[in-house]
LUMMI-955575 format. One record per atom (N, C-alpha, C): residue in one letter; x, y, z. Coordinates in steps of 0.2 Angstrom, whole numbers, plus 5000, padded with zeros to 4 digits. Atoms other than C-alpha are relative to their C-alpha. Example, Ala and Ser with C-alpha at 12.3 -4.5 7.8 and 13.67 -1.06 7.14 Angstrom:
<node residu="A" c1="5004" c2="4994" c3="5000"/>
<node residu="A" c1="5062" c2="4978" c3="5039"/>
<node residu="A" c1="5004" c2="5006" c3="5000"/>
<node residu="S" c1="4996" c2="4994" c3="4999"/>
<node residu="S" c1="5068" c2="4995" c3="5036"/>
<node residu="S" c1="4996" c2="5005" c3="5003"/>
//
This chain:
<node residu="M" c1="4995" c2="5006" c3="5002"/>
<node residu="M" c1="5300" c2="5464" c3="5484"/>
<node residu="M" c1="5004" c2="4998" c3="5001"/>
<node residu="P" c1="4995" c2="5003" c3="4992"/>
<node residu="P" c1="5311" c2="5455" c3="5493"/>
<node residu="P" c1="5008" c2="5001" c3="4999"/>
<node residu="R" c1="4994" c2="4999" c3="5002"/>
<node residu="R" c1="5330" c2="5460" c3="5495"/>
<node residu="R" c1="5004" c2="4995" c3="4999"/>
<node residu="S" c1="4997" c2="5005" c3="5002"/>
<node residu="S" c1="5342" c2="5452" c3="5485"/>
<node residu="S" c1="5008" c2="5001" c3="5005"/>
<node residu="V" c1="4994" c2="4996" c3="4997"/>
<node residu="V" c1="5359" c2="5451" c3="5493"/>
<node residu="V" c1="5007" c2="4995" c3="4998"/>
<node residu="N" c1="4993" c2="5000" c3="5007"/>
<node residu="N" c1="5372" c2="5441" c3="5479"/>
<node residu="N" c1="5002" c2="4996" c3="5007"/>
<node residu="S" c1="4997" c2="5002" c3="4995"/>
<node residu="S" c1="5376" c2="5429" c3="5495"/>
<node residu="S" c1="5007" c2="4995" c3="4997"/>
<node residu="V" c1="4992" c2="5004" c3="5002"/>
<node residu="V" c1="5388" c2="5418" c3="5481"/>
<node residu="V" c1="5006" c2="5007" c3="4998"/>
<node residu="A" c1="4996" c2="4996" c3="5000"/>
<node residu="A" c1="5398" c2="5433" c3="5477"/>
<node residu="A" c1="5007" c2="5002" c3="5007"/>
<node residu="S" c1="4998" c2="4998" c3="4994"/>
<node residu="S" c1="5400" c2="5438" c3="5495"/>
<node residu="S" c1="5005" c2="4994" c3="5004"/>
<node residu="K" c1="4995" c2="5005" c3="4998"/>
<node residu="K" c1="5405" c2="5419" c3="5498"/>
<node residu="K" c1="5007" c2="4998" c3="4999"/>
<node residu="A" c1="4994" c2="5001" c3="5005"/>
<node residu="A" c1="5417" c2="5418" c3="5485"/>
<node residu="A" c1="5005" c2="5006" c3="5003"/>
<node residu="R" c1="4994" c2="4994" c3="4997"/>
<node residu="R" c1="5425" c2="5435" c3="5491"/>
<node residu="R" c1="5006" c2="5000" c3="5007"/>
<node residu="R" c1="4998" c2="5004" c3="4992"/>
<node residu="R" c1="5426" c2="5429" c3="5509"/>
<node residu="R" c1="5007" c2="4992" c3="5001"/>
<node residu="K" c1="4997" c2="5006" c3="5001"/>
<node residu="K" c1="5435" c2="5411" c3="5503"/>
<node residu="K" c1="5005" c2="5004" c3="4997"/>
<node residu="K" c1="4993" c2="4998" c3="5002"/>
<node residu="K" c1="5448" c2="5422" c3="5494"/>
<node residu="K" c1="5005" c2="5004" c3="5004"/>
<node residu="T" c1="4998" c2="4998" c3="4992"/>
<node residu="T" c1="5453" c2="5432" c3="5508"/>
<node residu="T" c1="5004" c2="4995" c3="5004"/>
<node residu="L" c1="4997" c2="5005" c3="4996"/>
<node residu="L" c1="5454" c2="5417" c3="5519"/>
<node residu="L" c1="5006" c2="4994" c3="4997"/>
<node residu="K" c1="4995" c2="5005" c3="5001"/>
<node residu="K" c1="5464" c2="5407" c3="5507"/>
<node residu="K" c1="5007" c2="5005" c3="5000"/>
<node residu="L" c1="4993" c2="4996" c3="5000"/>
<node residu="L" c1="5478" c2="5421" c3="5506"/>
<node residu="L" c1="5001" c2="5000" c3="5007"/>
<node residu="A" c1="4997" c2="4999" c3="4992"/>
<node residu="A" c1="5478" c2="5420" c3="5525"/>
<node residu="A" c1="5002" c2="4993" c3="5003"/>
<node residu="K" c1="4997" c2="5005" c3="4999"/>
<node residu="K" c1="5484" c2="5402" c3="5524"/>
<node residu="K" c1="5004" c2="5000" c3="5003"/>
<node residu="G" c1="4994" c2="5001" c3="4996"/>
<node residu="G" c1="5498" c2="5399" c3="5535"/>
<node residu="G" c1="4999" c2="5004" c3="5008"/>
<node residu="Y" c1="4999" c2="4994" c3="4994"/>
<node residu="Y" c1="5494" c2="5414" c3="5548"/>
<node residu="Y" c1="4999" c2="4993" c3="5005"/>
<node residu="F" c1="5002" c2="5005" c3="4990"/>
<node residu="F" c1="5493" c2="5408" c3="5568"/>
<node residu="F" c1="4993" c2="5004" c3="5000"/>
<node residu="G" c1="5006" c2="4998" c3="4997"/>
<node residu="G" c1="5480" c2="5409" c3="5575"/>
<node residu="G" c1="4992" c2="5001" c3="5000"/>
<node residu="R" c1="5006" c2="4998" c3="5003"/>
<node residu="R" c1="5463" c2="5417" c3="5573"/>
<node residu="R" c1="5001" c2="5005" c3="4992"/>
<node residu="R" c1="5000" c2="4996" c3="5005"/>
<node residu="R" c1="5471" c2="5425" c3="5560"/>
<node residu="R" c1="4999" c2="4996" c3="4992"/>
<node residu="K" c1="5000" c2="5003" c3="5003"/>
<node residu="K" c1="5470" c2="5412" c3="5549"/>
<node residu="K" c1="4992" c2="4999" c3="4998"/>
<node residu="N" c1="5006" c2="5004" c3="4999"/>
<node residu="N" c1="5451" c2="5407" c3="5550"/>
<node residu="N" c1="4992" c2="5004" c3="5003"/>
<node residu="V" c1="5004" c2="4993" c3="4998"/>
<node residu="V" c1="5441" c2="5423" c3="5558"/>
<node residu="V" c1="4999" c2="5006" c3="4995"/>
<node residu="W" c1="4998" c2="4996" c3="5004"/>
<node residu="W" c1="5436" c2="5433" c3="5544"/>
<node residu="W" c1="5001" c2="5005" c3="5000"/>
<node residu="T" c1="4998" c2="4994" c3="5000"/>
<node residu="T" c1="5436" c2="5450" c3="5551"/>
<node residu="T" c1="5008" c2="5002" c3="5003"/>
<node residu="V" c1="4991" c2="4998" c3="4998"/>
<node residu="V" c1="5455" c2="5447" c3="5559"/>
<node residu="V" c1="5003" c2="4997" c3="4994"/>
<node residu="A" c1="4995" c2="5001" c3="5007"/>
<node residu="A" c1="5460" c2="5439" c3="5543"/>
<node residu="A" c1="4999" c2="5003" c3="4994"/>
<node residu="K" c1="5001" c2="4995" c3="5006"/>
<node residu="K" c1="5453" c2="5453" c3="5532"/>
<node residu="K" c1="5007" c2="5004" c3="5003"/>
<node residu="N" c1="4995" c2="4993" c3="4998"/>
<node residu="N" c1="5463" c2="5465" c3="5543"/>
<node residu="N" c1="5009" c2="4997" c3="4998"/>
<node residu="A" c1="4994" c2="5004" c3="4999"/>
<node residu="A" c1="5479" c2="5453" c3="5544"/>
<node residu="A" c1="5001" c2="5002" c3="4993"/>
<node residu="V" c1="5000" c2="5003" c3="5008"/>
<node residu="V" c1="5478" c2="5450" c3="5523"/>
<node residu="V" c1="5002" c2="5007" c3="4997"/>
<node residu="E" c1="4998" c2="4992" c3="5003"/>
<node residu="E" c1="5476" c2="5469" c3="5519"/>
<node residu="E" c1="5007" c2="5002" c3="5004"/>
<node residu="K" c1="4993" c2="4994" c3="4996"/>
<node residu="K" c1="5490" c2="5476" c3="5532"/>
<node residu="K" c1="5006" c2="4993" c3="4994"/>
<node residu="G" c1="4996" c2="5002" c3="5002"/>
<node residu="G" c1="5499" c2="5460" c3="5523"/>
<node residu="G" c1="5004" c2="5003" c3="4992"/>
<node residu="L" c1="4998" c2="4998" c3="5007"/>
<node residu="L" c1="5498" c2="5466" c3="5505"/>
<node residu="L" c1="5002" c2="5006" c3="5001"/>
<node residu="V" c1="4996" c2="4993" c3="4999"/>
<node residu="V" c1="5503" c2="5483" c3="5511"/>
<node residu="V" c1="5006" c2="5001" c3="5001"/>
<node residu="Y" c1="4992" c2="5001" c3="4998"/>
<node residu="Y" c1="5520" c2="5478" c3="5517"/>
<node residu="Y" c1="5003" c2="4997" c3="4992"/>
<node residu="A" c1="4997" c2="5004" c3="5007"/>
<node residu="A" c1="5522" c2="5465" c3="5500"/>
<node residu="A" c1="5000" c2="5006" c3="4998"/>
<node residu="Y" c1="5000" c2="4996" c3="5006"/>
<node residu="Y" c1="5518" c2="5481" c3="5489"/>
<node residu="Y" c1="5006" c2="5008" c3="5001"/>
<node residu="R" c1="4996" c2="4996" c3="4998"/>
<node residu="R" c1="5530" c2="5492" c3="5501"/>
<node residu="R" c1="5006" c2="4997" c3="4998"/>
<node residu="D" c1="4994" c2="5005" c3="4998"/>
<node residu="D" c1="5544" c2="5478" c3="5502"/>
<node residu="D" c1="5002" c2="5001" c3="4995"/>
<node residu="R" c1="4997" c2="5001" c3="5007"/>
<node residu="R" c1="5543" c2="5476" c3="5482"/>
<node residu="R" c1="5006" c2="5006" c3="4998"/>
<node residu="K" c1="4996" c2="4997" c3="5000"/>
<node residu="K" c1="5551" c2="5493" c3="5482"/>
<node residu="K" c1="5005" c2="5001" c3="5004"/>
<node residu="Q" c1="4995" c2="4998" c3="4996"/>
<node residu="Q" c1="5560" c2="5493" c3="5496"/>
<node residu="Q" c1="5006" c2="4995" c3="5002"/>
<node residu="K" c1="4995" c2="5006" c3="5002"/>
<node residu="K" c1="5571" c2="5476" c3="5491"/>
<node residu="K" c1="5004" c2="5004" c3="4993"/>
<node residu="K" c1="4996" c2="4996" c3="5005"/>
<node residu="K" c1="5576" c2="5486" c3="5477"/>
<node residu="K" c1="5006" c2="5004" c3="5001"/>
<node residu="R" c1="4997" c2="4995" c3="4996"/>
<node residu="R" c1="5584" c2="5499" c3="5490"/>
<node residu="R" c1="5003" c2="4994" c3="5003"/>
<node residu="D" c1="4997" c2="5004" c3="4994"/>
<node residu="D" c1="5591" c2="5486" c3="5503"/>
<node residu="D" c1="5007" c2="4995" c3="4994"/>
<node residu="F" c1="4996" c2="5004" c3="5004"/>
<node residu="F" c1="5601" c2="5476" c3="5487"/>
<node residu="F" c1="5005" c2="5005" c3="4997"/>
<node residu="R" c1="4994" c2="4994" c3="5002"/>
<node residu="R" c1="5609" c2="5493" c3="5481"/>
<node residu="R" c1="5003" c2="5002" c3="5006"/>
<node residu="S" c1="4996" c2="5002" c3="4995"/>
<node residu="S" c1="5615" c2="5494" c3="5497"/>
<node residu="S" c1="5005" c2="4995" c3="4998"/>
<node residu="L" c1="4997" c2="5006" c3="4999"/>
<node residu="L" c1="5622" c2="5478" c3="5498"/>
<node residu="L" c1="5005" c2="4999" c3="4997"/>
<node residu="W" c1="4995" c2="4999" c3="5005"/>
<node residu="W" c1="5631" c2="5481" c3="5481"/>
<node residu="W" c1="5007" c2="5003" c3="5002"/>
<node residu="I" c1="4996" c2="4996" c3="5000"/>
<node residu="I" c1="5638" c2="5496" c3="5486"/>
<node residu="I" c1="5007" c2="4998" c3="5005"/>
<node residu="Q" c1="4996" c2="5004" c3="4997"/>
<node residu="Q" c1="5645" c2="5490" c3="5503"/>
<node residu="Q" c1="5005" c2="4993" c3="4998"/>
<node residu="R" c1="4996" c2="5007" c3="5004"/>
<node residu="R" c1="5653" c2="5474" c3="5494"/>
<node residu="R" c1="5005" c2="5004" c3="4997"/>
<node residu="I" c1="4995" c2="4995" c3="5003"/>
<node residu="I" c1="5661" c2="5486" c3="5481"/>
<node residu="I" c1="5004" c2="5004" c3="5002"/>
<node residu="N" c1="4996" c2="4998" c3="4995"/>
<node residu="N" c1="5668" c2="5496" c3="5496"/>
<node residu="N" c1="5006" c2="4997" c3="5002"/>
<node residu="A" c1="4997" c2="5005" c3="4996"/>
<node residu="A" c1="5675" c2="5484" c3="5505"/>
<node residu="A" c1="5005" c2="4998" c3="4993"/>
<node residu="A" c1="4996" c2="5002" c3="5004"/>
<node residu="A" c1="5683" c2="5476" c3="5489"/>
<node residu="A" c1="5005" c2="5005" c3="4998"/>
<node residu="A" c1="4996" c2="4993" c3="5004"/>
<node residu="A" c1="5690" c2="5494" c3="5481"/>
<node residu="A" c1="5005" c2="5002" c3="5007"/>
<node residu="R" c1="4994" c2="5000" c3="4997"/>
<node residu="R" c1="5699" c2="5496" c3="5498"/>
<node residu="R" c1="5004" c2="4994" c3="5003"/>
<node residu="E" c1="4995" c2="5003" c3="4999"/>
<node residu="E" c1="5706" c2="5482" c3="5499"/>
<node residu="E" c1="5007" c2="5001" c3="4995"/>
<node residu="H" c1="4996" c2="4997" c3="5005"/>
<node residu="H" c1="5714" c2="5489" c3="5484"/>
<node residu="H" c1="5002" c2="5007" c3="5000"/>
<node residu="G" c1="4997" c2="4993" c3="5001"/>
<node residu="G" c1="5719" c2="5505" c3="5488"/>
<node residu="G" c1="4995" c2="5004" c3="5000"/>
<node residu="M" c1="5003" c2="4995" c3="5005"/>
<node residu="M" c1="5705" c2="5515" c3="5484"/>
<node residu="M" c1="4994" c2="4998" c3="5004"/>
<node residu="S" c1="5006" c2="4998" c3="4994"/>
<node residu="S" c1="5688" c2="5522" c3="5493"/>
<node residu="S" c1="4994" c2="4996" c3="4994"/>
<node residu="Y" c1="5005" c2="5002" c3="5007"/>
<node residu="Y" c1="5671" c2="5517" c3="5482"/>
<node residu="Y" c1="4999" c2="5008" c3="4998"/>
<node residu="S" c1="5000" c2="4993" c3="5005"/>
<node residu="S" c1="5669" c2="5535" c3="5475"/>
<node residu="S" c1="5005" c2="4999" c3="4996"/>
<node residu="Q" c1="4995" c2="4999" c3="5009"/>
<node residu="Q" c1="5684" c2="5534" c3="5466"/>
<node residu="Q" c1="5002" c2="4995" c3="4997"/>
<node residu="F" c1="4998" c2="5008" c3="5005"/>
<node residu="F" c1="5684" c2="5515" c3="5461"/>
<node residu="F" c1="4993" c2="5005" c3="4996"/>
<node residu="M" c1="5006" c2="4998" c3="5006"/>
<node residu="M" c1="5666" c2="5523" c3="5454"/>
<node residu="M" c1="5001" c2="5006" c3="4995"/>
<node residu="D" c1="5000" c2="4995" c3="5005"/>
<node residu="D" c1="5671" c2="5540" c3="5447"/>
<node residu="D" c1="5006" c2="4997" c3="4996"/>
<node residu="K" c1="4997" c2="5005" c3="5006"/>
<node residu="K" c1="5685" c2="5528" c3="5437"/>
<node residu="K" c1="4997" c2="4997" c3="4997"/>
<node residu="I" c1="5002" c2="5005" c3="5003"/>
<node residu="I" c1="5675" c2="5516" c3="5432"/>
<node residu="I" c1="4997" c2="5007" c3="4994"/>
<node residu="H" c1="5004" c2="4995" c3="5004"/>
<node residu="H" c1="5663" c2="5531" c3="5427"/>
<node residu="H" c1="5008" c2="5002" c3="4992"/>
<node residu="K" c1="4996" c2="4997" c3="5005"/>
<node residu="K" c1="5678" c2="5540" c3="5418"/>
<node residu="K" c1="5003" c2="4995" c3="4993"/>
<node residu="S" c1="4996" c2="5006" c3="5006"/>
<node residu="S" c1="5687" c2="5522" c3="5409"/>
<node residu="S" c1="4993" c2="4999" c3="4995"/>
<node residu="G" c1="5007" c2="5003" c3="5004"/>
<node residu="G" c1="5669" c2="5519" c3="5400"/>
<node residu="G" c1="5001" c2="4994" c3="5000"/>
<node residu="I" c1="5003" c2="5010" c3="4999"/>
<node residu="I" c1="5667" c2="5500" c3="5408"/>
<node residu="I" c1="4994" c2="5002" c3="5002"/>
<node residu="E" c1="5010" c2="5002" c3="4999"/>
<node residu="E" c1="5648" c2="5498" c3="5408"/>
<node residu="E" c1="5000" c2="4994" c3="5004"/>
<node residu="L" c1="5003" c2="5006" c3="4993"/>
<node residu="L" c1="5647" c2="5487" c3="5425"/>
<node residu="L" c1="4997" c2="5003" c3="5005"/>
<node residu="N" c1="5003" c2="4995" c3="4998"/>
<node residu="N" c1="5635" c2="5491" c3="5432"/>
<node residu="N" c1="5000" c2="4995" c3="5009"/>
<node residu="R" c1="4998" c2="5002" c3="4993"/>
<node residu="R" c1="5635" c2="5488" c3="5454"/>
<node residu="R" c1="4998" c2="4993" c3="5001"/>
<node residu="K" c1="5001" c2="5005" c3="4997"/>
<node residu="K" c1="5626" c2="5471" c3="5454"/>
<node residu="K" c1="5006" c2="4996" c3="4998"/>
<node residu="V" c1="4995" c2="5005" c3="5004"/>
<node residu="V" c1="5639" c2="5464" c3="5441"/>
<node residu="V" c1="5008" c2="5001" c3="5005"/>
<node residu="L" c1="4995" c2="4997" c3="4993"/>
<node residu="L" c1="5654" c2="5474" c3="5452"/>
<node residu="L" c1="5000" c2="4998" c3="5005"/>
<node residu="A" c1="5002" c2="5003" c3="4992"/>
<node residu="A" c1="5647" c2="5467" c3="5468"/>
<node residu="A" c1="5001" c2="4992" c3="5001"/>
<node residu="D" c1="4999" c2="5007" c3="5002"/>
<node residu="D" c1="5648" c2="5448" c3="5459"/>
<node residu="D" c1="5007" c2="4999" c3="5000"/>
<node residu="L" c1="4995" c2="5001" c3="5001"/>
<node residu="L" c1="5664" c2="5450" c3="5453"/>
<node residu="L" c1="5005" c2="5002" c3="5007"/>
<node residu="A" c1="4995" c2="4998" c3="4993"/>
<node residu="A" c1="5671" c2="5458" c3="5471"/>
<node residu="A" c1="4999" c2="4993" c3="5005"/>
<node residu="M" c1="5000" c2="5005" c3="4992"/>
<node residu="M" c1="5664" c2="5443" c3="5482"/>
<node residu="M" c1="5001" c2="4993" c3="4994"/>
<node residu="N" c1="4999" c2="5008" c3="5003"/>
<node residu="N" c1="5666" c2="5425" c3="5469"/>
<node residu="N" c1="5006" c2="5001" c3="4995"/>
<node residu="N" c1="4992" c2="5000" c3="5002"/>
<node residu="N" c1="5679" c2="5432" c3="5458"/>
<node residu="N" c1="5004" c2="5006" c3="5001"/>
<node residu="P" c1="4997" c2="4995" c3="4995"/>
<node residu="P" c1="5690" c2="5443" c3="5468"/>
<node residu="P" c1="5008" c2="5000" c3="4994"/>
<node residu="D" c1="4995" c2="4999" c3="5006"/>
<node residu="D" c1="5705" c2="5440" c3="5452"/>
<node residu="D" c1="4999" c2="5006" c3="4995"/>
<node residu="A" c1="5003" c2="4996" c3="5003"/>
<node residu="A" c1="5695" c2="5447" c3="5440"/>
<node residu="A" c1="4996" c2="5007" c3="5001"/>
<node residu="F" c1="5000" c2="4995" c3="4997"/>
<node residu="F" c1="5690" c2="5462" c3="5451"/>
<node residu="F" c1="5008" c2="5003" c3="5000"/>
<node residu="K" c1="4994" c2="4999" c3="5000"/>
<node residu="K" c1="5707" c2="5464" c3="5454"/>
<node residu="K" c1="5004" c2="5003" c3="4993"/>
<node residu="A" c1="4998" c2="4998" c3="5006"/>
<node residu="A" c1="5709" c2="5465" c3="5434"/>
<node residu="A" c1="4999" c2="5008" c3="4998"/>
<node residu="I" c1="5002" c2="4994" c3="5002"/>
<node residu="I" c1="5699" c2="5479" c3="5434"/>
<node residu="I" c1="5000" c2="5007" c3="5002"/>
<node residu="V" c1="5001" c2="4993" c3="4995"/>
<node residu="V" c1="5703" c2="5490" c3="5448"/>
<node residu="V" c1="5011" c2="5003" c3="4998"/>
<node residu="G" c1="4994" c2="4998" c3="5006"/>
<node residu="G" c1="5722" c2="5488" c3="5438"/>
<node residu="G" c1="5000" c2="5001" c3="4993"/>
<node residu="S" c1="5002" c2="4994" c3="5003"/>
<node residu="S" c1="5715" c2="5495" c3="5424"/>
<node residu="S" c1="4999" c2="5006" c3="4999"/>
<node residu="L" c1="5002" c2="4993" c3="4998"/>
<node residu="L" c1="5708" c2="5510" c3="5431"/>
<node residu="L" c1="5009" c2="5002" c3="5005"/>
<node residu="K" c1="4991" c2="4997" c3="4997"/>
<node residu="K" c1="5727" c2="5512" c3="5441"/>
<node residu="K" c1="5003" c2="5004" c3="4995"/>
//
């Protein structure tokens, strides 16, 4: 009995990987073995960095809130403690946006905490 190789599926699989490698530099975009490794690595980074992005943004929001709170004579930890105790339910994303784009509103929040 002759050997069956299913070249249609194999070619489709390679084509899909090479399509994902579009835009890569040099042999990474058109040589199958190189492109396969580059795409696999890229997908690993993409998965990892979807989690990392959340951490990075939270860190950025905390820095912005800290800077704005210190302008009004309060540290970040004191500010967040008073926010929670006063029952103001604004998350860090919203607080950071207010601190950057609407300082008057942020000042009003700080005033209500003092």
